[in-house]
Backbone bond lengths (Angstrom), bond angles and torsions (degrees), N, CA, C in turn:
res aa  C-N    CA-C-N  psi(-1)  N-CA   C-N-CA  omega(-1)  CA-C   N-CA-C  phi
1 M - - - 1.460 - - 1.527 111.41 -
2 G 1.371 117.74 -1.51 1.452 119.50 177.62 1.516 111.42 83.61
3 D 1.332 114.88 -143.07 1.463 121.68 -174.73 1.515 110.96 -61.59
4 D 1.355 116.58 127.27 1.466 120.51 179.67 1.518 110.70 -108.95
5 S 1.339 117.89 25.74 1.453 121.52 -176.47 1.520 112.38 -65.21
6 H 1.324 117.95 -15.11 1.463 120.17 -179.32 1.525 111.77 -101.16
7 S 1.315 117.55 15.81 1.461 120.17 -176.83 1.521 112.81 -67.88
8 W 1.361 117.63 -13.48 1.460 120.30 -177.95 1.524 111.65 -102.30
9 T 1.333 117.92 9.59 1.457 118.94 -177.43 1.515 111.80 -71.22
10 A 1.319 118.30 -24.50 1.463 121.11 -179.80 1.519 109.96 -71.32
11 A 1.311 115.59 152.16 1.466 121.19 175.97 1.522 108.82 -70.13
12 P 1.326 117.91 165.27 1.464 120.24 177.10 1.526 110.92 -55.92
13 A 1.326 116.28 151.51 1.459 121.01 177.64 1.523 109.30 -60.80
14 A 1.330 116.34 155.80 1.463 121.17 -175.73 1.528 111.97 -58.06
15 A 1.331 116.91 -40.52 1.466 119.35 -179.11 1.528 111.29 -65.06
16 E 1.332 116.53 -42.28 1.468 120.23 178.03 1.524 110.49 -65.51
17 R 1.320 116.30 -40.41 1.476 120.29 179.32 1.518 110.12 -63.98
18 A 1.338 117.36 -41.79 1.464 120.99 178.93 1.521 111.14 -62.43
19 R 1.324 116.86 -43.52 1.459 120.18 179.22 1.526 111.14 -66.05
20 S 1.331 116.96 -32.77 1.461 120.54 177.59 1.522 111.10 -67.82
21 V 1.333 116.75 -40.26 1.463 119.99 176.61 1.528 109.99 -60.57
22 L 1.325 116.26 -44.35 1.464 120.85 178.07 1.524 111.78 -60.13
23 A 1.320 116.07 -44.18 1.459 120.53 -176.23 1.529 112.26 -67.30
24 A 1.339 116.78 -33.03 1.466 120.26 -175.49 1.525 113.18 -89.57
25 A 1.332 117.41 -25.22 1.463 120.46 -174.19 1.527 111.35 -65.32
26 W 1.319 115.47 137.12 1.455 120.97 178.47 1.527 110.92 -100.25
27 S 1.315 116.66 -19.36 1.463 120.33 -178.52 1.515 109.88 -137.31
28 C 1.326 115.91 164.45 1.458 120.81 176.18 1.521 109.51 -154.31
29 S 1.319 113.70 157.48 1.458 121.58 176.06 1.526 107.86 -106.37
30 V 1.339 116.53 130.64 1.465 121.21 -177.30 1.526 109.58 -121.54
31 T 1.325 115.64 124.53 1.462 121.65 175.97 1.522 108.38 -116.32
32 A 1.333 116.26 123.83 1.465 120.07 -178.60 1.523 110.11 -154.23
33 E 1.320 115.37 132.37 1.462 121.45 174.39 1.525 112.64 48.67
34 G 1.331 116.23 45.65 1.460 120.58 176.80 1.513 114.89 79.21
35 T 1.318 118.49 3.04 1.464 121.53 178.03 1.524 109.78 -113.96
36 K 1.331 115.64 154.26 1.459 120.23 177.31 1.515 108.53 -138.85
37 E 1.319 115.99 130.85 1.454 120.86 179.80 1.521 109.65 -132.71
38 E 1.333 114.61 144.27 1.454 121.43 173.72 1.523 107.33 -102.31
39 L 1.309 116.91 118.46 1.453 121.73 -176.49 1.521 110.58 -111.46
40 V 1.325 115.68 135.98 1.464 121.74 -178.85 1.528 108.81 -121.37
41 G 1.317 115.80 124.86 1.455 120.67 178.25 1.514 113.72 61.17
42 A 1.337 117.17 29.75 1.466 120.59 -172.92 1.519 113.62 -111.65
43 H 1.332 118.56 -4.78 1.463 118.81 -174.57 1.526 112.06 -120.31
44 T 1.308 114.58 151.21 1.456 123.00 170.94 1.522 107.19 -131.78
45 V 1.327 116.54 164.46 1.460 120.84 -175.79 1.522 109.90 -123.60
46 G 1.331 116.00 130.12 1.453 120.54 177.08 1.513 111.53 -79.65
47 E 1.315 116.78 167.48 1.462 120.90 -179.34 1.517 112.21 -61.49
48 D 1.341 117.49 -27.68 1.463 120.84 -178.63 1.523 112.85 -90.72
49 G 1.339 117.41 6.06 1.450 120.57 178.07 1.517 114.68 91.83
50 R 1.325 118.12 -3.64 1.458 118.97 174.72 1.534 109.45 -68.91
51 V 1.318 115.22 146.82 1.462 121.16 -177.55 1.526 108.89 -109.91
52 Y 1.310 116.39 128.07 1.460 121.78 179.37 1.525 108.91 -107.16
53 V 1.335 115.33 129.13 1.454 120.97 -173.73 1.521 110.29 -120.86
54 D 1.323 115.48 125.48 1.459 121.32 173.84 1.524 107.99 -91.43
55 V 1.308 116.99 121.87 1.463 121.36 -178.56 1.524 109.35 -127.66
56 P 1.329 117.44 150.65 1.468 120.26 177.47 1.523 111.23 -68.41
57 E 1.327 116.11 161.04 1.460 120.67 -176.97 1.521 113.10 -61.19
58 D 1.345 117.35 -27.86 1.464 120.22 -179.12 1.527 112.44 -93.00
59 S 1.339 117.56 12.99 1.456 121.40 -179.15 1.521 111.24 -68.28
60 A 1.335 115.89 136.66 1.457 120.47 176.15 1.527 110.73 -65.63
61 L 1.327 117.21 -29.00 1.464 120.48 177.97 1.522 110.81 -65.13
62 L 1.311 116.47 -42.72 1.460 120.08 178.93 1.521 110.40 -64.57
63 A 1.321 116.34 -41.84 1.463 120.23 178.37 1.527 110.77 -62.72
64 A 1.347 116.60 -39.94 1.468 120.47 179.40 1.520 110.71 -64.98
65 A 1.339 116.37 -39.12 1.463 119.76 -179.93 1.522 111.48 -67.68
66 I 1.320 116.04 -38.42 1.457 120.04 -178.42 1.527 111.64 -73.01
67 C 1.338 115.54 -36.94 1.465 120.07 -173.33 1.526 114.34 -94.20
68 A 1.316 117.66 -4.68 1.466 119.50 179.76 1.523 109.66 -61.25
69 P 1.345 117.59 143.73 1.468 121.35 -177.10 1.518 113.91 -50.82
70 R 1.319 117.03 -42.00 1.462 120.56 -179.97 1.530 111.54 -107.64
71 G 1.328 115.17 9.64 1.447 119.30 -179.29 1.513 114.66 71.25
72 E 1.330 116.12 15.10 1.458 120.35 -177.21 1.532 109.50 -137.58
73 P 1.330 118.19 77.08 1.466 119.78 -178.77 1.525 111.59 -70.57
74 S 1.321 115.16 142.65 1.456 119.34 176.42 1.528 109.00 -74.39
75 A 1.330 116.08 153.37 1.457 120.33 -177.27 1.521 109.66 -157.40
76 V 1.327 114.93 163.38 1.462 122.61 173.83 1.517 107.73 -129.23
77 L 1.322 116.04 127.29 1.453 122.39 176.30 1.525 108.52 -107.95
78 E 1.329 116.82 134.57 1.460 121.61 179.05 1.523 109.79 -122.19
79 F 1.322 115.14 131.68 1.457 122.02 178.75 1.526 108.82 -124.67
80 A 1.319 116.29 144.08 1.464 121.34 177.02 1.519 109.35 -116.51
81 D 1.323 115.19 136.74 1.459 121.48 176.23 1.525 107.50 -100.41
82 V 1.334 116.20 110.10 1.460 122.02 -173.62 1.529 110.00 -107.57
83 A 1.314 116.40 130.30 1.460 120.60 178.52 1.525 109.92 -63.14
84 P 1.331 118.66 134.93 1.465 120.66 -179.06 1.524 113.70 -74.10
85 V 1.327 117.12 -20.88 1.460 121.43 179.51 1.528 108.96 -91.64
86 P 1.348 119.42 133.59 1.466 120.90 178.68 1.530 111.66 -58.91
87 L 1.320 115.19 120.21 1.458 121.84 -176.81 1.517 109.42 -145.28
88 R 1.303 115.47 166.79 1.453 120.81 168.07 1.536 107.76 -74.65
89 N 1.335 116.39 135.03 1.476 120.92 -179.15 1.532 110.57 55.07
90 R 1.311 116.24 73.92 1.468 121.11 -173.32 1.528 113.65 -80.46
91 I 1.328 118.49 -11.59 1.463 120.51 179.66 1.526 108.73 -75.28
92 R 1.323 115.99 111.95 1.470 120.36 -177.96 1.520 112.08 -88.12
93 A 1.331 116.38 -26.75 1.471 119.91 -179.37 1.521 108.29 -165.33
94 R 1.318 115.29 158.61 1.469 122.18 171.84 1.520 107.78 -128.67
95 L 1.329 115.05 144.40 1.457 120.67 -178.48 1.517 108.95 -128.27
96 W 1.335 115.34 128.34 1.463 121.26 176.61 1.525 109.50 -115.60
97 L 1.327 115.89 131.94 1.454 121.55 174.54 1.518 108.00 -119.81
98 A 1.319 117.07 120.43 1.465 122.04 173.77 1.519 107.43 -104.18
99 G 1.340 116.74 139.55 1.452 119.77 -178.97 1.507 111.18 176.15
100 W 1.329 116.95 -145.21 1.457 119.03 -176.85 1.532 111.00 -142.86
101 F 1.332 114.15 151.99 1.458 122.70 179.28 1.523 110.72 -97.48
102 A 1.317 115.24 150.11 1.458 122.11 169.71 1.520 107.26 -140.70
103 V 1.327 115.78 144.78 1.458 120.15 179.41 1.524 109.30 -80.15
104 E 1.314 115.97 125.03 1.466 121.61 175.83 1.525 108.01 -127.91
105 G 1.314 115.62 101.21 1.458 119.61 -177.42 1.515 111.01 66.07
106 E 1.338 116.61 -122.42 1.462 121.04 -178.85 1.522 112.41 -101.53
107 R 1.325 117.69 13.98 1.458 120.54 179.40 1.515 110.61 -136.19
108 L 1.320 114.96 170.33 1.458 121.67 178.39 1.528 109.10 -103.33
109 A 1.310 115.85 135.91 1.462 121.56 176.69 1.523 108.51 -107.68
110 F 1.314 116.59 123.57 1.461 122.06 -177.46 1.520 109.97 -106.48
111 T 1.330 115.86 123.50 1.463 122.24 177.78 1.520 109.27 -106.34
112 P 1.326 119.00 114.86 1.466 120.29 -178.77 1.528 112.54 -74.86
113 T 1.321 115.14 140.35 1.463 121.30 173.86 1.532 111.40 -115.92
114 R 1.328 116.62 -7.26 1.464 122.22 175.95 1.529 107.77 -154.97
115 V 1.310 115.70 133.37 1.462 121.64 -178.20 1.524 108.64 -127.28
116 V 1.329 117.01 123.75 1.459 121.62 -179.31 1.526 108.97 -125.67
117 L 1.321 115.89 125.81 1.454 122.51 178.59 1.521 108.41 -112.52
118 R 1.332 115.60 126.64 1.465 119.37 177.29 1.523 109.16 -115.97
119 Q 1.324 115.02 122.92 1.455 123.03 176.59 1.531 108.20 -123.90
120 P 1.335 117.99 171.23 1.466 119.31 178.47 1.521 113.39 -54.18
121 S 1.329 116.68 -28.29 1.462 120.32 -179.89 1.519 112.71 -76.86
122 G 1.343 118.03 -11.07 1.452 121.71 179.98 1.519 111.93 132.31
123 S 1.325 115.34 179.50 1.467 121.37 -179.24 1.520 110.45 -101.43
124 V 1.328 115.32 147.68 1.463 120.43 178.98 1.517 108.84 -141.42
125 V 1.336 115.82 139.08 1.458 121.27 174.06 1.525 106.99 -86.33
126 V 1.322 116.40 121.39 1.458 121.90 -175.81 1.528 109.55 -86.19
127 D 1.322 116.09 132.23 1.458 120.79 177.47 1.526 109.49 -61.04
128 L 1.333 116.92 132.33 1.465 121.05 -174.69 1.522 112.60 -64.75
129 D 1.321 117.56 -39.36 1.456 119.97 178.60 1.530 110.92 -65.99
130 E 1.327 116.09 -40.62 1.458 119.89 178.44 1.524 110.28 -66.50
131 F 1.334 116.49 -38.76 1.459 121.05 178.45 1.528 110.56 -62.96
132 A 1.316 116.82 -44.21 1.463 120.85 -178.92 1.521 111.62 -66.22
133 A 1.340 116.57 -34.15 1.469 120.22 -176.64 1.517 113.29 -85.82
134 A 1.332 117.52 -18.54 1.461 121.18 -174.55 1.529 111.82 -74.18
135 A 1.311 114.73 159.20 1.463 121.73 174.25 1.521 108.14 -121.92
136 A 1.310 116.02 154.15 1.459 120.20 176.84 1.522 109.98 -66.45
137 D 1.308 116.91 153.73 1.452 121.17 176.39 1.531 108.77 -56.23
138 P 1.331 118.57 137.14 1.466 120.57 -175.74 1.523 114.37 -64.92
139 L 1.330 117.48 -15.29 1.464 120.66 179.57 1.524 112.62 -96.93
140 T 1.327 117.43 1.99 1.465 121.35 -172.60 1.522 112.85 -55.76
141 T 1.318 117.64 -50.30 1.459 119.59 -174.52 1.525 112.56 -72.50
142 A 1.322 117.85 -18.34 1.466 121.34 179.41 1.524 112.07 -98.26
143 E 1.325 118.00 -9.60 1.462 121.19 -171.03 1.522 112.82 -58.62
144 A 1.316 118.96 -46.82 1.461 121.22 -176.67 1.526 110.87 -58.75
145 R 1.325 116.96 -46.26 1.464 120.87 179.47 1.525 111.10 -63.82
146 L 1.326 117.07 -42.58 1.460 121.14 -178.23 1.524 111.96 -65.19
147 L 1.336 116.70 -44.28 1.466 119.98 -176.94 1.526 111.98 -70.70
148 T 1.324 117.52 -41.57 1.465 119.18 179.70 1.530 110.46 -66.03
149 H 1.325 117.08 -36.59 1.465 119.84 177.21 1.529 110.08 -65.46
150 L 1.321 116.70 -42.57 1.466 120.46 179.22 1.521 110.41 -62.05
151 A 1.339 117.14 -44.13 1.463 121.00 -177.58 1.528 112.04 -70.95
152 D 1.327 117.07 -40.57 1.470 120.60 -174.14 1.522 113.78 -82.50
153 C 1.327 117.18 -32.36 1.463 120.24 -171.13 1.524 114.65 -114.57
154 H 1.323 117.06 -11.81 1.465 119.06 -175.07 1.527 111.50 -136.17
155 A 1.328 115.49 49.51 1.463 119.64 177.72 1.524 111.06 -60.21
156 D 1.328 116.04 -31.56 1.462 119.52 178.53 1.521 111.46 -64.95
157 A 1.327 116.96 -35.58 1.460 120.91 178.22 1.523 110.88 -68.89
158 V 1.340 116.33 -39.51 1.466 119.99 177.70 1.523 109.75 -61.92
159 E 1.330 116.07 -43.76 1.461 119.24 179.03 1.528 110.49 -62.69
160 R 1.320 116.27 -40.15 1.464 119.45 -179.81 1.523 110.77 -63.37
161 L 1.335 116.58 -37.82 1.461 120.20 -179.11 1.520 112.36 -64.97
162 T 1.328 117.49 -24.05 1.464 119.40 179.13 1.525 111.61 -65.57
163 R 1.315 117.06 -14.40 1.461 119.58 176.50 1.532 111.78 -67.46
164 L 1.337 115.88 -16.61 1.462 120.51 177.87 1.524 112.24 -90.76
165 V 1.328 116.58 -1.49 1.462 122.00 -177.08 1.519 109.63 -96.59
166 D 1.323 115.94 138.63 1.460 120.94 177.27 1.528 109.66 -56.62
167 S 1.324 116.34 137.21 1.463 121.06 -175.75 1.527 112.39 -59.72
168 D 1.334 117.35 -31.89 1.470 119.88 179.03 1.524 111.16 -63.28
169 S 1.345 117.17 -34.25 1.469 120.85 -179.53 1.522 111.89 -72.10
170 L 1.333 116.91 -18.60 1.462 121.30 -179.35 1.523 112.58 -97.97
171 H 1.327 117.11 0.05 1.468 119.66 -178.38 1.526 110.70 -60.34
172 G 1.321 116.92 126.08 1.459 121.74 179.04 1.511 114.46 77.05
173 A 1.328 118.37 9.32 1.465 120.56 -176.92 1.523 111.39 -66.45
174 V 1.322 115.97 135.40 1.465 121.63 174.64 1.528 111.12 -111.71
175 R 1.343 116.60 -19.51 1.457 120.12 178.06 1.520 108.97 -161.02
176 V 1.324 116.14 143.93 1.464 122.19 174.37 1.522 108.00 -126.98
177 Q 1.334 116.39 128.53 1.449 121.74 -178.14 1.527 109.85 -133.51
178 P 1.325 118.04 152.67 1.467 119.89 174.42 1.524 110.34 -70.32
179 L 1.306 117.15 129.23 1.461 122.51 -177.60 1.521 112.29 -101.37
180 A 1.325 117.24 -42.04 1.463 120.91 -174.98 1.522 109.53 -159.19
181 V 1.327 114.83 155.30 1.456 120.31 172.31 1.523 108.08 -143.87
182 D 1.313 115.76 139.25 1.456 121.71 175.18 1.514 107.56 -143.23
183 R 1.297 116.41 -177.19 1.469 119.67 -174.99 1.526 113.06 -63.24
184 H 1.332 116.54 -18.80 1.453 120.45 -176.86 1.526 113.88 -92.81
185 G 1.346 118.05 -24.70 1.452 118.54 -176.82 1.513 114.03 172.29
186 L 1.316 115.09 179.57 1.463 124.06 179.71 1.528 109.04 -110.87
187 T 1.334 116.61 136.94 1.463 121.44 177.22 1.521 109.52 -112.59
188 L 1.323 116.35 130.24 1.459 122.63 178.38 1.521 109.72 -106.60
189 R 1.315 116.30 142.24 1.468 121.80 173.97 1.529 108.12 -99.56
190 V 1.325 116.00 120.21 1.458 122.46 177.50 1.530 107.72 -99.91
191 E 1.324 115.85 110.10 1.466 120.51 -177.84 1.524 109.92 -97.29
192 R 1.326 115.04 135.22 1.455 122.21 175.09 1.530 108.23 -115.85
193 A 1.300 117.70 179.75 1.467 120.79 -175.34 1.518 111.93 -57.23
194 R 1.336 117.62 -43.18 1.465 120.51 -175.80 1.524 112.48 -128.26
195 A 1.292 118.75 9.79 1.462 120.76 -177.80 1.522 108.58 -154.16
196 H 1.318 114.91 179.58 1.463 119.65 176.72 1.527 108.81 -156.08
197 G 1.306 115.44 163.48 1.456 121.82 176.23 1.517 109.45 -147.99
198 D 1.307 115.98 158.67 1.458 121.17 -178.68 1.530 110.19 -115.26
199 V 1.319 115.70 139.30 1.461 122.12 -178.55 1.520 108.80 -127.27
200 R 1.312 115.87 133.32 1.463 120.30 -177.23 1.529 110.94 -105.80
201 L 1.337 115.51 131.71 1.453 122.21 175.06 1.528 107.28 -109.91
202 A 1.310 115.93 110.36 1.464 120.40 -174.63 1.520 111.39 -82.02
203 F 1.329 115.85 144.36 1.451 121.31 172.69 1.533 109.21 -79.00
204 H 1.322 116.89 157.05 1.459 120.15 179.54 1.524 111.32 -73.99
205 A 1.339 116.16 -19.18 1.463 122.19 177.80 1.523 107.02 -156.61
206 P 1.331 118.20 156.11 1.468 119.88 -176.70 1.522 112.09 -65.84
207 A 1.325 115.73 148.54 1.463 122.53 176.54 1.519 108.10 -108.04
208 D 1.314 116.82 117.18 1.458 120.91 -175.38 1.520 113.70 -98.39
209 D 1.326 117.21 -2.15 1.463 120.69 174.87 1.520 108.29 -157.93
210 V 1.341 116.40 176.72 1.462 120.60 -175.27 1.525 111.14 -66.05
211 A 1.324 117.86 -35.81 1.460 120.08 179.10 1.526 110.78 -62.05
212 Q 1.326 116.93 -43.58 1.464 120.13 178.03 1.521 110.69 -67.84
213 L 1.336 116.99 -36.19 1.464 119.97 177.37 1.526 110.28 -61.52
214 T 1.323 117.39 -42.76 1.462 121.02 178.75 1.522 110.67 -58.26
215 E 1.332 116.15 -42.66 1.468 120.10 178.84 1.528 110.70 -65.39
216 R 1.336 117.24 -41.69 1.468 120.40 179.48 1.531 110.97 -63.96
217 M 1.337 116.46 -40.49 1.466 119.99 179.44 1.519 111.01 -65.59
218 H 1.334 117.77 -39.71 1.460 120.52 178.39 1.520 111.09 -61.93
219 I 1.330 116.46 -36.72 1.465 119.87 177.69 1.530 110.41 -66.23
220 L 1.326 117.22 -44.13 1.467 120.42 177.70 1.527 110.80 -60.51
221 L 1.333 116.27 -43.99 1.462 119.67 -179.13 1.530 110.87 -65.59
222 G 1.331 116.15 -35.17 1.454 119.19 176.07 1.514 111.67 -65.06
223 Q 1.320 116.23 -41.44 1.473 120.69 176.83 1.526 110.45 -64.36
224 A 1.330 115.90 -37.91 1.459 119.97 -179.57 1.526 110.86 -68.15
225 S 1.321 117.19 -38.41 1.465 120.84 -179.99 1.521 111.16 -63.61
226 A 1.323 115.66 -30.12 1.457 120.28 -179.24 1.528 112.74 -84.43
227 A 1.343 115.54 -9.93 1.469 120.19 -178.37 1.520 110.10 -92.44
228 S 1.321 115.44 161.24 1.460 120.41 177.27 1.516 109.95 -77.18
229 C 1.306 116.88 150.01 1.462 121.61 -178.90 1.517 110.41 -75.85
230 P 1.361 119.34 129.79 1.463 121.62 179.16 1.519 110.97 -59.73
231 R 1.304 116.61 138.49 1.459 120.74 -178.27 1.522 112.77 -57.49
232 A 1.332 115.61 -40.51 1.473 119.00 -175.20 1.510 111.34 -57.72
233 L 1.346 117.21 -44.80 1.456 120.17 -178.66 1.518 111.66 -88.36
234 Q 1.330 117.97 -24.37 1.450 120.54 177.48 1.528 110.15 -62.99
235 R 1.327 116.04 -39.74 1.453 119.88 179.34 1.519 111.02 -67.11
236 Q 1.345 116.55 -41.27 1.459 120.14 178.04 1.520 110.02 -60.47
237 R 1.349 117.27 -43.28 1.452 121.22 -177.55 1.533 110.22 -65.76
238 T 1.339 116.65 -41.57 1.450 121.23 178.59 1.517 110.99 -62.53
239 D 1.353 116.33 -44.54 1.471 120.07 178.95 1.517 110.35 -62.55
240 G 1.344 115.97 -39.31 1.454 119.11 -177.79 1.521 112.06 -69.44
241 D 1.354 116.24 -31.78 1.454 120.12 -179.43 1.518 112.73 -79.44
242 G 1.355 112.13 -11.36 1.463 116.09 -179.16 1.513 111.07 79.24
């Protein structure tokens, strides 16, 4: 097929994206046996995708797990992926895990039997074997810090990156902010007066750590510096400069 330099333009696979949502989420909603609890900072994730939940002794979830006929109550866990930068519609994805709980020591172990990931592009049922084998994106735990720093301290760099965006995607833009970053690329949110759209800038190769991400970003910024400034934002900049 010739040059494969665009092999990283696709977003992360659904299983990897689901594991990334799990790794980054600080809270989750749990529905089991007619009860629903909102848990904050109470879950961890095993290498195989099982979710371990620490609950207080008076938790209805713990009581349901202990009193279930087979000791394995069915449950649904919901996680939300929230953009760290203040934006319109900050929910980037939602993840639902259906499965069952079992008591393991002083915590509950949740084994998923169905995994559903919903993103703006639509919902997808994630293959369980792929989910168990997948790993979270290596930049997941650093993403919030990286994006907020980019938005707060390098607005000029964000504006420069818009030079890599098709002019049609910038039509009517009033603000552009970083929405997400992963090993494959950076996603920008283009906000308009009454709507918004997302644009992805792919890296030439995957970034497996922050040092590689820095190098990938420098390459994008270099490409942007060599590109012409989009009219939509060029006019805004001119008006702002007086």
